[in-house]
TORKOL-4160 file (C-alpha; in steps of 0.2 Angstrom, whole numbers, padded with zeros to 4 digits, m for minus):
269
<pt num="1" X="0120" Y="0196" Z="0658"/>
<pt num="2" X="0128" Y="0192" Z="0643"/>
<pt num="3" X="0146" Y="0180" Z="0644"/>
<pt num="4" X="0162" Y="0182" Z="0634"/>
<pt num="5" X="0163" Y="0168" Z="0621"/>
<pt num="6" X="0179" Y="0159" Z="0619"/>
<pt num="7" X="0194" Y="0157" Z="0631"/>
<pt num="8" X="0210" Y="0160" Z="0620"/>
<pt num="9" X="0214" Y="0176" Z="0627"/>
<pt num="10" X="0230" Y="0173" Z="0635"/>
<pt num="11" X="0237" Y="0165" Z="0620"/>
<pt num="12" X="0247" Y="0179" Z="0614"/>
<pt num="13" X="0259" Y="0175" Z="0630"/>
<pt num="14" X="0264" Y="0159" Z="0622"/>
<pt num="15" X="0271" Y="0169" Z="0607"/>
<pt num="16" X="0277" Y="0183" Z="0617"/>
<pt num="17" X="0287" Y="0169" Z="0629"/>
<pt num="18" X="0294" Y="0162" Z="0613"/>
<pt num="19" X="0299" Y="0179" Z="0606"/>
<pt num="20" X="0307" Y="0183" Z="0624"/>
<pt num="21" X="0318" Y="0166" Z="0624"/>
<pt num="22" X="0324" Y="0168" Z="0606"/>
<pt num="23" X="0332" Y="0184" Z="0611"/>
<pt num="24" X="0339" Y="0179" Z="0626"/>
<pt num="25" X="0349" Y="0166" Z="0616"/>
<pt num="26" X="0351" Y="0179" Z="0603"/>
<pt num="27" X="0361" Y="0189" Z="0616"/>
<pt num="28" X="0369" Y="0174" Z="0623"/>
<pt num="29" X="0376" Y="0169" Z="0607"/>
<pt num="30" X="0382" Y="0188" Z="0604"/>
<pt num="31" X="0390" Y="0187" Z="0621"/>
<pt num="32" X="0399" Y="0169" Z="0617"/>
<pt num="33" X="0406" Y="0177" Z="0600"/>
<pt num="34" X="0412" Y="0192" Z="0610"/>
<pt num="35" X="0425" Y="0183" Z="0620"/>
<pt num="36" X="0425" Y="0165" Z="0610"/>
<pt num="37" X="0443" Y="0157" Z="0606"/>
<pt num="38" X="0448" Y="0153" Z="0586"/>
<pt num="39" X="0446" Y="0134" Z="0592"/>
<pt num="40" X="0430" Y="0136" Z="0599"/>
<pt num="41" X="0424" Y="0149" Z="0583"/>
<pt num="42" X="0430" Y="0135" Z="0573"/>
<pt num="43" X="0420" Y="0122" Z="0584"/>
<pt num="44" X="0404" Y="0133" Z="0582"/>
<pt num="45" X="0404" Y="0135" Z="0565"/>
<pt num="46" X="0407" Y="0115" Z="0559"/>
<pt num="47" X="0395" Y="0110" Z="0572"/>
<pt num="48" X="0381" Y="0122" Z="0559"/>
<pt num="49" X="0394" Y="0116" Z="0542"/>
<pt num="50" X="0402" Y="0099" Z="0546"/>
<pt num="51" X="0409" Y="0103" Z="0527"/>
<pt num="52" X="0417" Y="0121" Z="0532"/>
<pt num="53" X="0435" Y="0121" Z="0531"/>
<pt num="54" X="0446" Y="0135" Z="0539"/>
<pt num="55" X="0454" Y="0148" Z="0529"/>
<pt num="56" X="0472" Y="0154" Z="0533"/>
<pt num="57" X="0473" Y="0173" Z="0539"/>
<pt num="58" X="0482" Y="0182" Z="0527"/>
<pt num="59" X="0490" Y="0196" Z="0536"/>
<pt num="60" X="0495" Y="0211" Z="0525"/>
<pt num="61" X="0515" Y="0220" Z="0526"/>
<pt num="62" X="0531" Y="0209" Z="0520"/>
<pt num="63" X="0524" Y="0193" Z="0527"/>
<pt num="64" X="0530" Y="0199" Z="0543"/>
<pt num="65" X="0520" Y="0194" Z="0560"/>
<pt num="66" X="0501" Y="0202" Z="0564"/>
<pt num="67" X="0502" Y="0217" Z="0573"/>
<pt num="68" X="0495" Y="0209" Z="0591"/>
<pt num="69" X="0509" Y="0195" Z="0589"/>
<pt num="70" X="0518" Y="0196" Z="0605"/>
<pt num="71" X="0534" Y="0194" Z="0598"/>
<pt num="72" X="0531" Y="0210" Z="0587"/>
<pt num="73" X="0523" Y="0222" Z="0599"/>
<pt num="74" X="0525" Y="0218" Z="0616"/>
<pt num="75" X="0516" Y="0224" Z="0630"/>
<pt num="76" X="0524" Y="0220" Z="0644"/>
<pt num="77" X="0542" Y="0226" Z="0651"/>
<pt num="78" X="0545" Y="0210" Z="0658"/>
<pt num="79" X="0541" Y="0201" Z="0642"/>
<pt num="80" X="0552" Y="0214" Z="0635"/>
<pt num="81" X="0567" Y="0209" Z="0648"/>
<pt num="82" X="0565" Y="0192" Z="0643"/>
<pt num="83" X="0567" Y="0196" Z="0627"/>
<pt num="84" X="0581" Y="0205" Z="0629"/>
<pt num="85" X="0590" Y="0190" Z="0638"/>
<pt num="86" X="0585" Y="0179" Z="0623"/>
<pt num="87" X="0595" Y="0191" Z="0612"/>
<pt num="88" X="0610" Y="0193" Z="0623"/>
<pt num="89" X="0610" Y="0173" Z="0623"/>
<pt num="90" X="0609" Y="0173" Z="0606"/>
<pt num="91" X="0622" Y="0187" Z="0602"/>
<pt num="92" X="0633" Y="0178" Z="0613"/>
<pt num="93" X="0631" Y="0160" Z="0605"/>
<pt num="94" X="0636" Y="0168" Z="0587"/>
<pt num="95" X="0651" Y="0176" Z="0594"/>
<pt num="96" X="0658" Y="0159" Z="0598"/>
<pt num="97" X="0656" Y="0154" Z="0581"/>
<pt num="98" X="0674" Y="0147" Z="0574"/>
<pt num="99" X="0682" Y="0161" Z="0567"/>
<pt num="100" X="0671" Y="0175" Z="0576"/>
<pt num="101" X="0679" Y="0175" Z="0595"/>
<pt num="102" X="0693" Y="0188" Z="0591"/>
<pt num="103" X="0677" Y="0196" Z="0578"/>
<pt num="104" X="0664" Y="0201" Z="0590"/>
<pt num="105" X="0663" Y="0203" Z="0609"/>
<pt num="106" X="0646" Y="0204" Z="0617"/>
<pt num="107" X="0643" Y="0210" Z="0635"/>
<pt num="108" X="0627" Y="0217" Z="0645"/>
<pt num="109" X="0628" Y="0233" Z="0656"/>
<pt num="110" X="0613" Y="0244" Z="0663"/>
<pt num="111" X="0601" Y="0234" Z="0655"/>
<pt num="112" X="0610" Y="0238" Z="0637"/>
<pt num="113" X="0619" Y="0226" Z="0625"/>
<pt num="114" X="0634" Y="0229" Z="0620"/>
<pt num="115" X="0641" Y="0222" Z="0603"/>
<pt num="116" X="0659" Y="0226" Z="0597"/>
<pt num="117" X="0666" Y="0223" Z="0580"/>
<pt num="118" X="0682" Y="0223" Z="0581"/>
<pt num="119" X="0693" Y="0235" Z="0566"/>
<pt num="120" X="0704" Y="0221" Z="0559"/>
<pt num="121" X="0690" Y="0210" Z="0554"/>
<pt num="122" X="0679" Y="0222" Z="0547"/>
<pt num="123" X="0689" Y="0238" Z="0540"/>
<pt num="124" X="0706" Y="0240" Z="0531"/>
<pt num="125" X="0718" Y="0251" Z="0542"/>
<pt num="126" X="0714" Y="0270" Z="0542"/>
<pt num="127" X="0699" Y="0268" Z="0530"/>
<pt num="128" X="0680" Y="0266" Z="0529"/>
<pt num="129" X="0680" Y="0252" Z="0518"/>
<pt num="130" X="0673" Y="0236" Z="0524"/>
<pt num="131" X="0683" Y="0218" Z="0521"/>
<pt num="132" X="0674" Y="0207" Z="0511"/>
<pt num="133" X="0670" Y="0196" Z="0527"/>
<pt num="134" X="0663" Y="0209" Z="0536"/>
<pt num="135" X="0646" Y="0210" Z="0528"/>
<pt num="136" X="0644" Y="0190" Z="0531"/>
<pt num="137" X="0647" Y="0195" Z="0550"/>
<pt num="138" X="0635" Y="0209" Z="0550"/>
<pt num="139" X="0620" Y="0198" Z="0540"/>
<pt num="140" X="0621" Y="0187" Z="0555"/>
<pt num="141" X="0620" Y="0200" Z="0569"/>
<pt num="142" X="0604" Y="0207" Z="0557"/>
<pt num="143" X="0595" Y="0190" Z="0558"/>
<pt num="144" X="0598" Y="0189" Z="0575"/>
<pt num="145" X="0591" Y="0207" Z="0579"/>
<pt num="146" X="0575" Y="0203" Z="0566"/>
<pt num="147" X="0569" Y="0190" Z="0580"/>
<pt num="148" X="0570" Y="0202" Z="0594"/>
<pt num="149" X="0566" Y="0219" Z="0585"/>
<pt num="150" X="0550" Y="0222" Z="0596"/>
<pt num="151" X="0560" Y="0222" Z="0612"/>
<pt num="152" X="0573" Y="0237" Z="0604"/>
<pt num="153" X="0570" Y="0254" Z="0606"/>
<pt num="154" X="0587" Y="0261" Z="0598"/>
<pt num="155" X="0602" Y="0253" Z="0593"/>
<pt num="156" X="0617" Y="0265" Z="0594"/>
<pt num="157" X="0630" Y="0264" Z="0580"/>
<pt num="158" X="0647" Y="0271" Z="0588"/>
<pt num="159" X="0662" Y="0273" Z="0580"/>
<pt num="160" X="0679" Y="0271" Z="0588"/>
<pt num="161" X="0697" Y="0274" Z="0585"/>
<pt num="162" X="0714" Y="0271" Z="0594"/>
<pt num="163" X="0728" Y="0287" Z="0597"/>
<pt num="164" X="0741" Y="0283" Z="0585"/>
<pt num="165" X="0754" Y="0292" Z="0591"/>
<pt num="166" X="0760" Y="0289" Z="0610"/>
<pt num="167" X="0764" Y="0309" Z="0609"/>
<pt num="168" X="0752" Y="0317" Z="0605"/>
<pt num="169" X="0732" Y="0315" Z="0598"/>
<pt num="170" X="0726" Y="0310" Z="0583"/>
<pt num="171" X="0725" Y="0324" Z="0569"/>
<pt num="172" X="0705" Y="0329" Z="0575"/>
<pt num="173" X="0697" Y="0331" Z="0557"/>
<pt num="174" X="0704" Y="0312" Z="0550"/>
<pt num="175" X="0699" Y="0305" Z="0569"/>
<pt num="176" X="0683" Y="0311" Z="0569"/>
<pt num="177" X="0678" Y="0307" Z="0551"/>
<pt num="178" X="0686" Y="0290" Z="0551"/>
<pt num="179" X="0676" Y="0285" Z="0565"/>
<pt num="180" X="0660" Y="0293" Z="0559"/>
<pt num="181" X="0661" Y="0287" Z="0543"/>
<pt num="182" X="0663" Y="0267" Z="0550"/>
<pt num="183" X="0649" Y="0270" Z="0562"/>
<pt num="184" X="0639" Y="0276" Z="0544"/>
<pt num="185" X="0645" Y="0261" Z="0535"/>
<pt num="186" X="0638" Y="0248" Z="0546"/>
<pt num="187" X="0623" Y="0260" Z="0550"/>
<pt num="188" X="0618" Y="0259" Z="0532"/>
<pt num="189" X="0621" Y="0241" Z="0530"/>
<pt num="190" X="0609" Y="0236" Z="0546"/>
<pt num="191" X="0596" Y="0248" Z="0537"/>
<pt num="192" X="0596" Y="0240" Z="0522"/>
<pt num="193" X="0598" Y="0221" Z="0528"/>
<pt num="194" X="0587" Y="0222" Z="0543"/>
<pt num="195" X="0568" Y="0225" Z="0546"/>
<pt num="196" X="0574" Y="0237" Z="0562"/>
<pt num="197" X="0565" Y="0254" Z="0558"/>
<pt num="198" X="0578" Y="0268" Z="0553"/>
<pt num="199" X="0573" Y="0279" Z="0565"/>
<pt num="200" X="0577" Y="0267" Z="0577"/>
<pt num="201" X="0596" Y="0268" Z="0570"/>
<pt num="202" X="0609" Y="0281" Z="0575"/>
<pt num="203" X="0625" Y="0283" Z="0572"/>
<pt num="204" X="0640" Y="0292" Z="0582"/>
<pt num="205" X="0657" Y="0295" Z="0578"/>
<pt num="206" X="0667" Y="0293" Z="0595"/>
<pt num="207" X="0685" Y="0296" Z="0589"/>
<pt num="208" X="0699" Y="0290" Z="0600"/>
<pt num="209" X="0690" Y="0298" Z="0616"/>
<pt num="210" X="0683" Y="0281" Z="0621"/>
<pt num="211" X="0696" Y="0270" Z="0625"/>
<pt num="212" X="0694" Y="0252" Z="0632"/>
<pt num="213" X="0713" Y="0250" Z="0632"/>
<pt num="214" X="0728" Y="0259" Z="0637"/>
<pt num="215" X="0733" Y="0264" Z="0618"/>
<pt num="216" X="0751" Y="0257" Z="0622"/>
<pt num="217" X="0760" Y="0246" Z="0608"/>
<pt num="218" X="0749" Y="0238" Z="0596"/>
<pt num="219" X="0740" Y="0226" Z="0610"/>
<pt num="220" X="0736" Y="0241" Z="0616"/>
<pt num="221" X="0729" Y="0251" Z="0602"/>
<pt num="222" X="0718" Y="0235" Z="0593"/>
<pt num="223" X="0704" Y="0235" Z="0606"/>
<pt num="224" X="0701" Y="0253" Z="0605"/>
<pt num="225" X="0699" Y="0251" Z="0584"/>
<pt num="226" X="0681" Y="0245" Z="0585"/>
<pt num="227" X="0662" Y="0249" Z="0579"/>
<pt num="228" X="0650" Y="0248" Z="0593"/>
<pt num="229" X="0633" Y="0242" Z="0594"/>
<pt num="230" X="0623" Y="0247" Z="0611"/>
<pt num="231" X="0607" Y="0241" Z="0611"/>
<pt num="232" X="0593" Y="0249" Z="0621"/>
<pt num="233" X="0576" Y="0241" Z="0627"/>
<pt num="234" X="0559" Y="0246" Z="0623"/>
<pt num="235" X="0553" Y="0258" Z="0642"/>
<pt num="236" X="0534" Y="0256" Z="0639"/>
<pt num="237" X="0528" Y="0274" Z="0643"/>
<pt num="238" X="0542" Y="0283" Z="0642"/>
<pt num="239" X="0543" Y="0298" Z="0631"/>
<pt num="240" X="0557" Y="0291" Z="0620"/>
<pt num="241" X="0547" Y="0277" Z="0618"/>
<pt num="242" X="0530" Y="0286" Z="0612"/>
<pt num="243" X="0540" Y="0297" Z="0603"/>
<pt num="244" X="0548" Y="0282" Z="0591"/>
<pt num="245" X="0531" Y="0275" Z="0591"/>
<pt num="246" X="0524" Y="0290" Z="0582"/>
<pt num="247" X="0541" Y="0290" Z="0572"/>
<pt num="248" X="0539" Y="0270" Z="0567"/>
<pt num="249" X="0519" Y="0267" Z="0568"/>
<pt num="250" X="0527" Y="0250" Z="0566"/>
<pt num="251" X="0510" Y="0237" Z="0562"/>
<pt num="252" X="0518" Y="0221" Z="0559"/>
<pt num="253" X="0532" Y="0215" Z="0546"/>
<pt num="254" X="0543" Y="0229" Z="0540"/>
<pt num="255" X="0538" Y="0248" Z="0544"/>
<pt num="256" X="0536" Y="0260" Z="0529"/>
<pt num="257" X="0550" Y="0270" Z="0526"/>
<pt num="258" X="0548" Y="0289" Z="0523"/>
<pt num="259" X="0551" Y="0291" Z="0502"/>
<pt num="260" X="0565" Y="0303" Z="0498"/>
<pt num="261" X="0560" Y="0320" Z="0490"/>
<pt num="262" X="0561" Y="0322" Z="0473"/>
<pt num="263" X="0577" Y="0328" Z="0466"/>
<pt num="264" X="0574" Y="0349" Z="0460"/>
<pt num="265" X="0573" Y="0349" Z="0440"/>
<pt num="266" X="0587" Y="0365" Z="0440"/>
<pt num="267" X="0598" Y="0371" Z="0449"/>
<pt num="268" X="0594" Y="0383" Z="0462"/>
<pt num="269" X="0598" Y="0402" Z="0459"/>
């Protein structure tokens, strides 16, 4: 009986084993890259190329923080509450600066922050024109709000007046217009000087009907003349949060605002 020549029939197993080993190493490498931290990635790259230099990450959009920055887009309700407490502390500290203690009052109630801007520091009597120092005060408020905007759901700007007469209410049109126009002036300033999305700003004219003092004499009227910022925290999963998320489409930095419609070329018939 003829015998088979040679004994290398199993040599293919060596090549197959090497291939499987390489594939295993390849998938292990892919898995490690999928969960690797930035520091580990840099170490891996530099192990292959010791002369490699890390490049700075470029974030598009007004030089703002990236979309996954927890300070910009917190995803945990406890984190939001912590940011609101920091915002409260920063506003209180700001209100205690020299010259501002009689112009700003900051309190918290029911999870909302109330910032009261006193009439005598903000507006001329019976007008919606802001005094020169009012813009400087508001600029400081805007800077503080920007740092915590990721936790803010809505800022409602409420205009309040005092009852000017002891025996009768204010003239209704004048009272409502003055309250609304003052709230609007503050809202416009916030929109133009902060990075809070306009969809999160609301202006309301409350008139004389929500007093915090008794309206007796100037001491009882002065506290009622105010513009009030009511800052509400985000509630993850709420209908309002989902609705505003669609409207704002915030992806880091200042969100894009809708463009105004072009003016008509001719008068309507």
